[in-house]
C-alpha positions as CSV (number, residue, x, y, z in Angstrom):
1,X,60.2,-8.3,-28.2
2,X,63.2,-7.8,-25.4
3,X,64.9,-4.7,-25.7
4,X,68.1,-6.7,-25.4
5,X,67.1,-8.5,-28.5
6,X,66.2,-5.1,-30.4
7,X,69.3,-3.7,-29.5
8,X,71.8,-7.2,-30.8
9,X,69.2,-7.2,-33.9
10,X,70.3,-3.8,-35.4
11,X,74.2,-4.1,-34.2
12,X,74.1,-7.5,-36.4
13,X,72.3,-5.9,-39.1
14,X,74.8,-2.6,-39.2
15,X,77.9,-4.5,-38.8
16,X,76.7,-7.1,-41.5
17,X,76.4,-4.0,-43.9
18,X,79.3,-2.2,-43.1
19,X,81.1,-5.2,-43.6
20,X,79.6,-5.5,-46.6
21,X,80.4,-2.0,-47.4
22,X,83.7,-2.8,-46.4
23,X,84.2,-5.4,-48.1
24,X,82.8,-3.8,-51.9
25,X,85.1,-1.1,-51.9
26,X,88.0,-3.3,-51.0
27,X,89.0,-1.2,-47.6
28,X,89.8,-3.5,-43.9
29,X,86.9,-4.6,-42.7
30,X,87.7,-3.8,-38.9
31,X,87.3,-0.1,-38.8
32,X,84.3,-0.6,-40.5
33,X,82.2,-3.3,-38.2
34,X,83.1,-1.8,-35.2
35,X,81.5,2.1,-36.2
36,X,78.8,0.3,-37.7
37,X,78.5,-1.8,-34.5
38,X,78.1,1.3,-33.0
39,X,75.9,3.1,-34.5
40,X,73.3,-0.3,-34.9
41,X,74.2,-0.3,-31.0
42,X,72.9,3.4,-30.4
43,X,69.8,3.3,-33.2
44,X,69.0,-0.3,-31.0
45,X,68.3,1.4,-27.9
46,X,66.4,4.2,-29.6
47,X,64.2,2.0,-30.8
48,X,63.7,0.0,-27.7
49,X,62.6,3.2,-26.2
50,X,60.7,4.1,-28.0
51,X,58.6,1.1,-28.1
52,X,59.0,0.7,-24.0
53,X,57.7,4.6,-23.9
54,X,54.8,3.8,-26.6
55,X,53.5,0.7,-24.1
56,X,53.5,3.1,-21.5
57,X,51.6,5.5,-23.4
58,X,48.9,2.6,-24.5
59,X,48.8,1.1,-21.0
60,X,50.5,-2.1,-22.6
61,X,53.3,-3.4,-19.8
62,X,54.1,-6.9,-22.0
63,X,57.5,-5.4,-22.7
64,X,60.4,-6.6,-20.7
């Protein structure tokens, strides 16, 4: 899986979760979605880096 796809997926998931949380609690969704997206991008970058390092260690360099 490409790094960009991993980061985008994590960002989307956390944004949607934070939107659902904001709507459930009756608060304005915009700040929650922004913070959730930011946190998701950090998580996605971390996961992509772990996968890239794992592939380098195993000698598999198919990740782009």
